[in-house]
Structures are given as C-alpha cells and as structure tokens.
C-alpha positions as a printed Julia matrix, in Angstrom:
223×3 Matrix{Float64}:
  73.91  139.69  104.84
  77.46  140.4   106.09
  80.61  140.56  104.17
  81.8   137.21  104.45
  78.26  135.93  103.58
  78.39  137.53  100.14
  81.81  136.43   99.63
  81.02  132.6   100.3
  78.02  133.38   97.78
  80.4   134.99   95.0
  82.93  131.85   95.61
  79.7   129.13   95.03
  78.69  131.05   91.76
  81.87  131.36   90.35
  83.3   127.87   91.33
  80.41  126.2    89.46
  80.4   128.65   86.51
  83.88  127.63   86.39
  83.8   124.24   85.98
  80.76  124.1    83.74
  82.54  126.31   81.44
  85.61  124.01   80.94
  87.35  122.5    83.6
  84.85  119.81   84.99
  87.15  117.21   84.56
  90.69  117.54   86.48
  93.24  117.01   83.97
  95.96  115.16   86.16
  98.62  115.37   82.94
  98.59  119.26   83.37
  99.36  120.33   86.64
  97.58  123.98   86.51
  94.44  122.29   85.45
  93.9   120.1    88.3
  95.18  122.74   90.73
  91.9   125.04   89.48
  89.94  122.2    89.81
  90.7   121.47   93.18
  90.7   125.56   94.19
  87.17  125.34   93.03
  85.86  122.68   94.62
  87.53  123.83   98.12
  85.8   127.13   97.42
  82.4   125.89   96.68
  83.06  123.67  100.08
  83.9   127.13  101.75
  81.12  128.57  100.63
  78.31  125.63  101.56
  80.1   125.53  105.47
  79.7   129.25  106.03
  76.24  129.69  104.85
  74.82  126.35  105.58
  70.79  125.02  104.39
  71.32  128.5   102.18
  74.69  127.53  100.53
  73.45  123.78   99.88
  70.16  125.64   98.1
  72.55  128.06   96.17
  74.39  125.42   94.74
  71.47  122.91   93.79
  69.71  126.25   91.97
  73.32  127.17   90.4
  74.14  123.64   89.31
  70.58  123.33   87.62
  70.6   126.73   85.72
  73.77  125.8    84.64
  72.62  122.32   83.11
  69.95  124.25   81.27
  72.15  126.28   80.05
  74.28  123.62   78.94
  71.85  121.4    77.54
  70.54  124.31   75.5
  74.27  125.58   73.97
  75.16  121.69   73.41
  71.77  121.37   71.07
  72.44  124.14   69.78
  76.62  123.84   68.79
  75.58  119.93   67.92
  72.69  121.09   65.47
  75.15  123.93   63.77
  77.71  120.61   63.36
  75.5   118.84   61.63
  74.06  121.44   59.14
  77.44  122.12   57.98
  78.08  118.36   57.59
  74.55  117.91   55.71
  76.31  120.67   53.45
  79.31  119.19   52.6
  77.61  116.13   52.19
  75.0   117.62   49.7
  72.08  116.2    51.65
  69.21  117.7    54.29
  70.0   118.29   57.91
  67.02  115.75   58.9
  69.11  112.97   57.25
  72.77  113.63   58.74
  70.44  114.55   62.17
  69.3   110.49   61.19
  72.72  109.38   60.76
  73.93  110.52   64.34
  71.1   109.03   65.91
  72.53  105.47   64.42
  76.02  106.24   65.02
  75.2   106.77   68.78
  73.9   103.52   68.96
  75.91  101.22   66.84
  78.91  101.37   68.4
  80.34  101.79   72.3
  83.35  103.71   71.11
  80.76  106.01   68.71
  78.59  107.01   71.53
  82.22  107.08   74.02
  82.67  109.85   72.1
  79.72  112.85   73.52
  77.83  114.52   71.31
  79.58  117.19   70.28
  82.9   115.02   69.23
  80.74  112.92   67.05
  79.12  115.79   65.52
  82.86  117.19   64.94
  83.62  113.56   63.45
  80.51  113.51   61.19
  81.38  116.99   59.88
  85.25  115.97   59.18
  84.59  113.33   57.51
  81.86  115.0    55.55
  84.44  118.07   54.74
  86.53  114.94   53.2
  84.33  114.82   50.55
  82.77  111.5    52.15
  79.06  111.19   51.2
  76.29  109.89   53.59
  77.22  106.11   53.41
  81.15  106.53   53.22
  80.83  108.26   56.75
  78.66  105.78   58.35
  81.09  103.19   57.41
  83.63  105.26   58.72
  82.76  106.31   61.75
  83.19  103.34   63.76
  86.87  103.1    62.96
  87.7   106.53   63.49
  86.05  106.89   66.69
  87.96  103.7    67.8
  91.01  104.93   66.81
  90.34  108.37   68.84
  89.16  106.66   72.02
  92.51  104.69   71.92
  95.09  106.97   71.17
  93.45  110.67   72.29
  94.59  113.19   73.73
  97.97  112.34   72.07
  96.39  112.74   68.41
  93.51  115.5    67.7
  90.29  114.45   65.9
  90.44  116.74   62.83
  94.45  115.37   62.13
  93.06  111.68   62.87
  90.3   111.95   60.27
  92.5   113.6    57.44
  95.16  111.25   57.79
  92.8   108.03   58.05
  91.2   109.11   55.27
  94.07  110.09   53.05
  95.43  106.31   54.16
  92.15  105.12   52.66
  92.44  106.84   49.56
  96.22  106.66   48.69
  96.51  102.61   49.43
  93.3   102.45   47.67
  91.24  100.62   50.68
  87.62  100.28   50.21
  85.69  102.41   53.14
  84.03   98.38   53.77
  87.73   97.76   55.01
  87.87  100.74   56.7
  87.85   98.85   60.38
  90.2    96.2    59.39
  92.68   99.14   58.23
  92.27  100.49   61.87
  93.08   97.11   63.68
  96.47   96.91   61.99
  97.51  100.03   62.22
  96.77   99.26   66.4
  98.78   96.34   65.89
 101.59   97.82   63.89
 101.75  100.54   66.73
 102.21   98.2    69.34
 104.74   96.28   67.49
 106.96   99.08   66.16
 109.1   101.57   68.5
 106.99  104.45   67.31
 103.82  105.97   68.25
 100.68  105.75   66.08
 101.52  109.24   64.46
 104.8   107.86   63.32
 103.26  105.04   62.19
 100.68  106.35   59.79
 103.21  109.12   58.84
 105.21  106.72   57.54
 102.54  104.56   55.82
 101.55  108.05   54.29
 105.18  108.34   53.06
 105.34  105.04   51.34
 102.18  105.34   50.05
 102.54  108.53   48.5
 106.22  107.58   47.1
 104.27  104.7    45.53
 101.21  106.56   43.92
 104.05  108.88   42.53
 106.24  106.5    41.18
 102.86  104.73   39.7
 101.91  108.0    37.75
 105.54  108.72   36.6
 105.47  104.97   34.66
 102.32  106.23   33.17
 103.45  108.78   32.03
 106.77  107.47   30.93
 104.28  105.27   28.8
 102.5   107.73   27.39
 105.64  109.48   26.23
 107.32  106.7    24.15
 104.39  105.18   22.56
C-alpha cells in the first residue's frame, strides 16, 4: 500500500464517520455546515476513485458498520428517554413504549419527528406533570406545531409554552388541537412570529389569572 492509498482509506473512513456523527444532512442556512457536508462528499468521491473497487468495498463496509452502530445507539437512547418519561408519569416503561408505538402510527406529524425527537417530546410532556393519557392527547398538536415552526422554536420550549397556555387559559387537553390550530392562524394573521404570539397570550393569560386571584383575596378580606 502506497501513501496515496493510505490517505484515500483514511479519507473515506473519516468522511463516513463525520457524516454519521451529526453532519448527515446539509443545513443550507448555515454556510460552514453545508461546506463541511460538501467537503465530506468530495473526499469520499476522491477516495473511491483513487482506490477503485477497494474503495467501493470499503465505503459499503463502513456504512454497514455505521448503520448497525447508529441503530444500536438509537435504541439505547430511546429506551433511556422513555424510561425517564415513565418515571415522571408514574407508569412502567412497557406502558410508555406502547404509547410511543401508538403515537408513531397515529399521525403523520408525530411519525415525522423521528424516534429520538418523538421520545424526547414524550419525556418533556411527562416532565410537565402530564399523565399518560394527557401525553397521548397532547402529542399530535405539539408535534404539528414543531413540524411547522422548527428550527425557529426548540422542542423543549415549545412543549413548555404550549403546556402553560393550556393551563393558564384552562383549555382541556381534548381541545389542544383546536388551540394549536388557533395559534397557527394567529401567527399567519399577525406581524409577529409564533414565539411572539405565544408570549403575548401567556402574558395576557397570566395577567388575567393574577387579577382573578387578587379579586378572590380582596373578597376574602372584605368578608
């Protein structure tokens, strides 16, 4: 093996590793990520051309190994997230895993999240002291909003804000999808973005609750 072949082998292995560890898809809104993605593809192409069939076999083997490793890591991470959600919701992990399977099949938006984001969403809802039935009712509206407004809104913040809106405005979880639809319409009809609309509703709702509490305290003091 000469020096050029060694460099080609290393280029293929490192480029495949880079693609599988966070740079699998280009982000056109971030120049350096897109540049690295293109560079990785060019390095792989150069390595395969330099090595010929050996490069092709190496590329296939590296991707098979990466797929198996990624699948194993994904399964472990997903189990960990669902275990945390089960503890927070006060149920067993099998029940939370069954919920995740039902949600995956229930709606395109939930399925579109992918296994890790779907499990994170379940855990975030459980962390908001939502029971398993409430999580199931809230998953579709939350997933729908995030599919529409990401990457401008982070999933943990979206879950927290949406849960607070439901509680402050006393919206039953059964009507959560209706609230999500109203948020989308309000965002389309105003000059503000989704986060600004939600913040305004939280502010108004919080002020209303505060006035209500103040009124109750005043009535109690008067009596």
